[in-house]
VOFIKOL-449349 format. One record per residue: x, y, z of N, C-alpha, C in turn; residue in one letter. Coordinates in Angstrom, 1 decimal. Example, Ala and Ser with C-alpha at 12.3 -4.5 7.8 and 13.67 -1.06 7.14 Angstrom:
<recs>
REC     n.c1     n.c2     n.c3    ca.c1    ca.c2    ca.c3     c.c1     c.c2     c.c3   resn
REC     13.2     -5.7      7.8     12.3     -4.5      7.8     13.2     -3.3      7.8      a
REC     12.8     -2.2      7.1     13.7     -1.1      7.1     12.9      0.0      7.9      s
</recs>
This chain:
<recs>
REC     n.c1     n.c2     n.c3    ca.c1    ca.c2    ca.c3     c.c1     c.c2     c.c3   resn
REC     26.7    -93.9    101.4     27.1    -94.8    100.4     25.8    -94.9     99.4      m
REC     26.1    -94.4     98.2     25.2    -94.7     97.3     25.0    -96.0     96.5      a
REC     23.8    -96.4     96.1     23.6    -97.7     95.4     23.8    -97.4     93.8      i
REC     24.5    -98.0     93.2     24.9    -98.0     91.7     23.6    -98.6     91.1      d
REC     22.8    -97.8     90.3     21.6    -98.2     89.7     22.0    -99.4     88.6      p
REC     23.1    -99.5     88.1     23.5   -100.4     87.2     23.6   -101.7     87.6      s
REC     23.9   -101.8     88.9     24.1   -103.1     89.5     22.8   -103.7     90.3      n
REC     21.9   -103.0     90.1     20.6   -103.4     90.7     19.8   -104.2     89.8      v
REC     19.3   -105.6     90.1     18.7   -106.3     89.1     17.1   -105.8     88.9      s
REC     16.5   -106.0     87.9     15.1   -105.7     87.6     14.2   -106.6     88.6      q
REC     14.7   -107.8     89.0     14.0   -108.6     89.6     13.9   -108.0     91.1      e
REC     15.0   -107.4     91.7     15.1   -106.9     93.0     14.1   -105.7     93.1      l
REC     14.2   -104.9     92.0     13.2   -103.6     91.9     11.7   -104.2     92.1      i
REC     11.6   -105.1     91.0     10.0   -105.7     91.0      9.7   -106.2     92.4      q
REC     10.6   -107.0     93.1     10.2   -107.4     94.3      9.9   -106.4     95.3      s
REC     10.7   -105.4     95.5     10.5   -104.3     96.2      9.1   -103.6     96.1      i
REC      8.9   -103.4     94.7      7.5   -102.8     94.5      6.3   -103.7     94.9      i
REC      6.5   -105.0     94.6      5.5   -106.0     95.0      5.1   -105.9     96.6      e
REC      6.2   -105.9     97.3      6.3   -106.0     98.7      5.6   -104.5     99.2      t
REC      6.0   -103.4     98.6      5.2   -102.4     99.0      3.9   -102.2     98.7      d
REC      3.4   -102.7     97.5      1.9   -103.0     97.2      1.1   -103.8     98.4      k
REC      1.7   -104.9     98.8      1.2   -105.7     99.7      1.1   -105.1    100.9      l
REC      2.2   -104.4    101.3      2.1   -103.7    102.7      1.0   -102.7    102.6      r
REC      0.8   -101.9    101.7     -0.1   -100.9    101.7     -1.6   -101.3    101.6      r
REC     -1.7   -102.7    100.8     -2.9   -103.3    100.8     -3.4   -103.8    102.2      r
REC     -2.4   -104.2    102.9     -2.7   -104.8    104.3     -3.0   -103.6    105.2      r
REC     -2.4   -102.5    105.2     -2.7   -101.4    106.1     -4.0   -100.7    105.7      a
REC     -4.4   -100.8    104.4     -5.9   -100.3    104.0     -6.9   -101.2    104.6      r
REC     -6.6   -102.5    104.4     -7.6   -103.4    105.0     -7.8   -103.4    106.6      l
REC     -6.6   -103.2    107.2     -6.6   -102.9    108.7     -7.5   -101.6    109.1      h
REC     -7.3   -100.6    108.3     -8.1    -99.5    108.7     -9.7    -99.8    108.2      w
REC     -9.7   -100.4    107.1    -11.1   -100.8    106.8    -12.0   -101.6    107.8      d
REC    -11.4   -102.5    108.3    -11.9   -103.4    109.4    -12.1   -102.6    110.7      e
REC    -11.2   -101.8    111.1    -11.4   -100.9    112.2    -12.7   -100.0    112.2      i
REC    -12.7    -99.2    110.8    -13.8    -98.4    110.7    -15.2    -99.1    110.7      l
REC    -15.2   -100.2    110.1    -16.5   -101.1    110.0    -16.8   -101.4    111.4      i
REC    -15.8   -101.8    112.3    -16.2   -102.3    113.7    -16.6   -101.1    114.2      a
REC    -16.0    -99.9    114.4    -16.6    -98.7    114.9    -18.0    -98.3    114.6      l
REC    -18.1    -98.4    113.2    -19.5    -98.0    112.7    -20.6    -99.0    113.3      a
REC    -20.3   -100.2    113.5    -21.2   -101.3    114.2    -21.3   -100.9    115.6      i
REC    -20.2   -100.4    116.3    -20.3   -100.1    117.7    -21.2    -98.8    117.8      g
REC    -21.1    -97.8    117.0    -21.8    -96.6    116.9    -23.3    -96.9    116.8      l
REC    -23.6    -97.8    115.8    -24.9    -98.2    115.4    -25.5    -98.9    116.8      g
REC    -24.8    -99.7    117.3    -25.3   -100.4    118.8    -25.6    -99.3    119.7      l
REC    -24.7    -98.3    119.9    -25.0    -97.3    120.7    -26.3    -96.6    120.5      m
REC    -26.7    -96.3    119.2    -27.7    -95.7    118.7    -28.9    -96.6    119.0      a
REC    -28.8    -97.8    118.6    -30.0    -98.6    118.9    -30.3    -98.9    120.3      a
REC    -29.4    -98.9    121.3    -29.5    -99.0    122.8    -29.8    -97.7    123.4      l
REC    -29.9    -96.6    122.5    -30.3    -95.3    123.1    -29.3    -94.6    123.8      d
REC    -27.9    -94.9    123.8    -27.0    -94.2    124.7    -26.8    -92.7    124.3      f
REC    -26.8    -91.7    124.9    -26.7    -90.4    124.6    -25.7    -89.8    125.6      h
REC    -25.4    -90.3    126.6    -24.3    -89.7    127.5    -23.0    -90.5    127.4      n
REC    -22.0    -89.8    127.5    -20.7    -90.4    127.5    -20.4    -91.0    128.8      m
REC    -20.6    -92.3    128.9    -20.2    -92.8    130.2    -19.5    -94.2    129.9      g
REC    -19.2    -94.9    131.0    -18.4    -96.2    130.8    -19.0    -97.2    129.9      p
REC    -20.1    -97.2    129.7    -20.8    -98.2    128.9    -20.6    -97.8    127.4      g
REC    -20.6    -96.6    127.1    -20.4    -95.9    125.6    -18.8    -96.2    125.4      v
REC    -18.1    -95.9    126.4    -16.5    -96.1    126.2    -16.2    -97.5    125.8      i
REC    -17.0    -98.4    126.8    -16.6    -99.8    126.6    -16.9   -100.4    125.2      a
REC    -18.2    -99.9    124.6    -18.4   -100.3    123.4    -17.6   -100.0    122.2      i
REC    -17.1    -98.7    122.4    -16.2    -98.2    121.3    -14.8    -98.8    121.5      l
REC    -14.4    -99.0    122.5    -13.2    -99.7    122.7    -13.2   -101.1    122.4      l
REC    -14.3   -101.9    122.8    -14.5   -103.3    122.4    -14.6   -103.4    120.8      g
REC    -15.4   -102.5    120.1    -15.5   -102.4    118.6    -14.0   -102.1    118.1      a
REC    -13.2   -101.3    118.5    -12.0   -101.1    118.0    -11.2   -102.4    118.3      t
REC    -11.2   -103.0    119.3    -10.5   -104.3    119.4    -10.9   -105.3    118.7      g
REC    -12.1   -105.5    118.4    -12.7   -106.5    117.6    -12.3   -106.1    116.0      i
REC    -12.2   -105.1    115.7    -11.8   -104.5    114.3    -10.3   -104.8    114.2      g
REC     -9.4   -104.7    115.2     -7.9   -105.1    115.2     -7.8   -106.5    115.1      n
REC     -8.7   -107.2    115.9     -8.4   -108.8    115.5     -8.9   -109.2    114.4      l
REC    -10.0   -108.6    113.8    -10.6   -109.1    112.5     -9.3   -108.8    111.5      a
REC     -9.0   -107.6    111.6     -7.8   -107.3    110.4     -6.7   -108.2    110.8      a
REC     -6.2   -108.5    112.0     -5.0   -109.4    112.1     -5.4   -110.7    111.4      y
REC     -6.6   -111.3    111.7     -7.0   -112.6    111.3     -7.0   -112.6    109.7      y
REC     -7.4   -111.5    109.0     -7.6   -111.5    107.6     -6.2   -111.4    107.0      l
REC     -5.4   -110.7    107.5     -4.1   -110.5    107.0     -3.1   -111.7    107.1      t
REC     -3.5   -112.5    108.1     -2.7   -113.6    108.3     -3.2   -114.7    107.2      r
REC     -4.4   -114.5    106.9     -5.0   -115.6    105.7     -4.6   -115.0    104.3      k
REC     -4.0   -113.8    104.2     -3.7   -113.4    102.8     -2.4   -114.1    102.4      m
REC     -2.3   -114.4    101.1     -1.0   -114.9    100.6      0.2   -114.0    100.9      p
REC      1.4   -114.6    101.0      2.5   -113.6    101.4      3.2   -113.1    100.2      a
</recs>
């Protein structure tokens, strides 16, 4: 079933475009937060002089990823809808 373009309002089209822009912005924010948290985790590993892949290194990276996800979740909840 095709949608007849003459029956679609400009307001609906604008609403769809704005919703898509917001979704993309939130996705970009999410990945920015995760990458920043991972960079902090890698910096911590370098500062603590971890060179071997062990449980401590994996814990730092997983923890940094989790913190990045939580920060992104918190920030997207504070954004206007």
